C-alpha positions in Angstrom: -71.2 75.5 -92.6 -71.7 74.4 -89.1 -68.8 74.2 -86.7 -68.6 71.7 -83.8 -66.9 72.3 -80.5 -65.6 69.4 -78.5 -66.2 69.7 -74.8 -63.9 67.8 -72.6 -65.5 66.6 -69.3 -63.0 67.1 -66.5 -65.2 66.1 -63.5 -67.9 63.5 -63.1 -69.3 61.1 -60.5 -67.6 57.8 -60.0 -69.7 54.7 -60.2 -69.9 54.5 -56.4 -70.9 58.2 -56.0 -73.5 57.7 -58.7 -75.1 55.0 -56.6 -74.9 56.7 -53.1 -74.7 60.4 -53.7 -77.2 61.3 -56.4 -80.7 62.0 -55.3 -82.3 60.0 -58.0 -80.6 56.8 -57.1 -82.8 54.2 -55.2 -79.8 53.6 -52.8 -78.9 57.3 -52.3 -77.5 58.5 -49.0 -78.2 62.1 -49.9 -81.0 62.3 -47.4 -79.0 60.7 -44.6 -76.2 63.3 -45.1 -78.7 66.1 -45.3 -80.3 65.1 -42.0 -77.0 64.6 -40.2 -75.8 68.0 -41.3 -79.0 70.0 -40.8 -80.3 68.4 -37.6 -78.0 65.9 -35.8 -74.9 68.1 -36.2 -76.7 70.9 -34.3 -77.5 68.6 -31.4 -73.9 67.4 -31.3 -72.8 71.1 -30.8 -74.1 70.6 -27.2 -72.5 67.2 -26.6 -70.8 68.4 -23.4 -74.2 69.4 -22.0 -75.7 66.1 -23.0 -73.0 64.2 -21.2 -73.3 66.3 -18.0 -77.1 66.3 -18.0 -77.8 62.8 -19.5 -80.6 64.1 -21.8 -81.1 65.2 -25.4 -80.3 68.7 -26.6 -83.3 69.7 -28.8 -84.1 72.6 -26.6 -80.7 74.2 -26.9 -80.3 73.3 -30.5 -83.7 74.2 -31.8 -85.6 75.9 -28.9 -88.2 73.1 -28.7 -89.3 71.1 -25.7 -87.6 67.6 -25.5 -90.4 66.2 -23.3 -92.3 64.4 -26.1 -89.5 62.9 -28.2 -91.3 62.3 -31.5 -93.4 65.4 -31.2 -90.0 67.1 -31.2 -88.6 65.1 -34.1 -91.8 65.7 -36.1 -92.1 69.3 -35.1 -93.1 70.3 -38.6 -94.1 68.5 -41.8 -90.7 69.5 -43.3 -88.8 68.0 -40.4 -90.9 64.9 -40.4 -90.3 64.3 -44.1 -86.5 64.8 -43.6 -86.5 62.2 -40.8 -88.5 59.8 -42.8 -86.2 60.2 -45.8 -83.3 59.5 -43.5 -84.9 56.3 -42.3 -85.9 55.3 -45.8 -82.4 55.7 -47.2 -80.9 53.6 -44.4 -83.2 50.6 -45.0 -83.0 50.9 -48.8 -79.3 49.8 -48.3 -79.4 47.8 -45.1 -83.0 46.4 -45.1 -82.5 43.2 -47.0 -79.6 42.0 -44.8 -81.7 42.2 -41.6 -84.9 40.7 -42.9 -83.1 37.6 -44.2 -80.7 37.1 -41.3 -83.3 34.7 -39.9 -85.7 32.6 -42.0 -88.9 34.5 -41.3 -91.0 32.5 -43.9 -93.1 30.9 -41.1 -94.5 34.3 -40.1 -97.3 35.2 -42.6 -98.6 38.4 -41.0 -96.0 40.9 -39.9 -96.6 44.1 -38.0 -93.8 46.6 -38.3 -94.1 48.7 -35.1 -92.9 52.3 -35.8 -92.7 51.2 -39.5 -92.3 54.8 -40.7 -91.9 54.8 -44.5 -92.5 51.1 -45.1 -89.0 50.4 -46.3 -88.7 47.3 -44.0 -92.2 46.2 -45.0 -91.1 46.3 -48.7 -88.1 44.2 -48.0 -90.2 41.7 -46.1 -92.7 41.2 -48.9 -89.8 41.0 -51.4 -88.0 38.3 -49.4 -91.1 36.4 -48.3 -93.7 36.5 -51.1 -96.4 34.8 -49.0 -96.2 37.5 -46.3 -98.3 40.6 -45.7 -97.1 43.5 -43.6 -99.0 46.1 -41.5 -97.2 49.3 -40.8 -98.1 50.6 -37.4 -97.3 54.2 -36.7 -98.7 57.6 -35.7 -101.5 58.9 -38.0 -99.4 61.8 -39.4 -96.5 59.5 -40.2 -98.7 57.1 -42.0 -100.3 59.9 -44.0 -96.8 60.9 -45.1 -95.9 57.3 -45.9 -99.0 57.0 -48.1 -98.2 60.2 -49.9 -94.5 59.8 -50.5 -93.2 56.2 -49.9 -95.8 53.4 -50.3 -97.6 52.9 -53.6 -101.4 52.6 -53.3 -101.1 49.6 -55.7 -99.1 47.6 -53.1 -101.9 45.5 -51.6 -99.7 43.4 -49.3 -98.8 46.4 -47.2 -101.5 47.9 -45.0 -101.6 50.6 -42.4 -102.7 50.8 -38.7 -102.7 54.1 -36.9 -101.7 54.3 -33.3 -99.2 55.1 -30.5 -97.6 51.8 -29.5 -97.2 52.9 -25.9 -101.0 53.7 -25.5 -103.1 52.2 -28.3 -104.1 48.6 -29.0 -101.5 46.6 -31.0 -103.0 44.4 -33.7 -102.6 40.6 -33.7 -99.7 39.3 -35.8 -97.4 36.3 -36.3 -94.3 38.6 -36.0 -93.6 42.0 -34.6 -90.7 44.0 -36.0 -89.1 46.8 -34.1 -86.4 48.3 -36.3 -84.3 50.9 -34.5 -87.1 51.5 -32.0 -85.8 50.1 -28.7 -82.6 52.1 -28.9 -84.7 55.3 -28.6 -86.0 54.7 -25.1 -85.2 54.2 -21.5 -85.2 50.7 -19.9 -88.6 51.3 -18.4 -90.2 52.3 -21.6 -88.5 49.5 -23.5 -90.0 47.0 -21.0 -93.4 48.7 -21.2 -93.4 48.3 -25.0 -92.1 44.8 -25.1 -94.6 43.7 -22.4 -97.4 45.1 -24.5 -96.2 43.2 -27.6 -95.9 40.0 -25.6 -99.4 40.3 -24.2 -100.8 40.9 -27.6 -99.0 38.2 -29.4 -100.4 34.7 -29.6 -98.3 31.6 -28.5 -95.6 31.0 -31.1 -95.5 34.5 -32.3 -92.2 36.3 -32.6 -90.6 39.7 -32.1 -87.6 40.8 -34.2 -85.4 43.6 -32.9 -83.1 45.3 -35.5 -80.3 47.3 -33.8 -76.7 48.3 -34.0 -75.1 46.1 -31.4 -72.2 47.1 -29.1 -69.6 44.5 -28.3 -70.0 42.9 -24.9 -67.0 44.8 -23.6 -68.3 48.0 -25.2 -65.1 48.5 -27.1 -66.9 48.9 -30.4 -67.9 48.8 -33.1 -67.1 52.5 -33.6 -70.3 53.0 -35.6 -72.4 51.7 -32.8 -70.5 53.8 -30.3 -71.1 56.9 -32.4 -74.8 56.0 -32.7 -75.0 55.7 -29.0 -73.7 59.3 -28.7 -76.3 60.3 -31.2 -79.0 58.6 -29.0 -77.7 60.7 -26.1 -78.0 64.1 -27.9 -81.2 63.2 -29.8 -83.3 60.7 -27.8 -84.0 59.1 -24.4 -82.1 55.9 -25.2 -78.8 54.4 -26.1 -77.2 51.6 -28.2 -76.9 48.3 -26.2 -75.1 45.0 -26.2 -76.7 41.8 -27.4 -76.9 40.6 -23.8 -78.9 43.7 -22.8 -81.5 43.1 -25.5 -81.7 39.5 -24.6 -82.4 40.5 -21.0 -85.1 43.0 -22.0 -86.8 40.4 -24.1 -86.7 37.7 -21.5 -87.9 40.1 -18.8 -90.9 40.8 -21.0 -91.7 37.1 -21.2 -90.1 36.1 -24.5 -88.1 32.9 -24.8 -85.7 31.1 -27.2 -84.0 34.4 -27.9 -81.4 34.3 -30.6 -78.9 36.8 -32.0 -77.8 36.9 -35.6 -74.9 39.1 -36.7 -75.1 40.3 -40.3 -71.6 41.5 -40.6 -73.0 44.9 -41.5 -74.1 47.9 -39.4 -77.3 46.4 -38.1 -77.9 43.0 -36.4 -81.0 41.2 -35.4 -82.4 39.6 -32.2 -85.4 37.2 -32.5 -87.5 36.1 -29.5 -90.6 33.9 -29.4 -93.6 33.9 -27.2 
């Protein structure tokens, strides 16, 4: 005769944690938390030095040169994949809000500069079925994207290898820079935006996706914390909407509009 033992489950994930904390969930934040704890946290250990020196702290935290920012971030395949998983998890949650903040249906061909895993590209082709998106990024990033993030069966997403500071930028109706401008100094931002403006045809657009500071810099707290993160990790900072407008106008863009999403990231659209 068989006997049965009843097991009482005392602990389990809540519905919310099942969505955001389990690795198998498409909306997981596991990879974000892993990158923050394993990489960003170590840079923040030298926040005092970052404030005094005004530069990122990769050398103190990891013993690597901070001179070439993304050579540092991508210092090994393992670190590159961790960073890309971080970016992918962010846009899996926030991507839809930013690509529909403006009606982008008039832009048929989109180039996502620094498009990384293709998460924004996927949101674009989902929201705008007539669109096609080219992900522009460094060769090794695109290789990782092909291997881990973008299905070979997705024909509306293509790839273009290059360094957007040096190499030709392909023609497009819209250029997206999602969390790109905040990585760089004013001079490098203007260099990049000028290159985009010169490449784009009349009527083309540029869409910046960033966490905006209030005009008096009193918040939001998330954007302020991100700005500290930029200090310890990059060459850049978070900015106010007026600063992004000024950068775009200085690069020759006009009719610049800002759209708040009510979430972490907002969008700025300029036209050539």
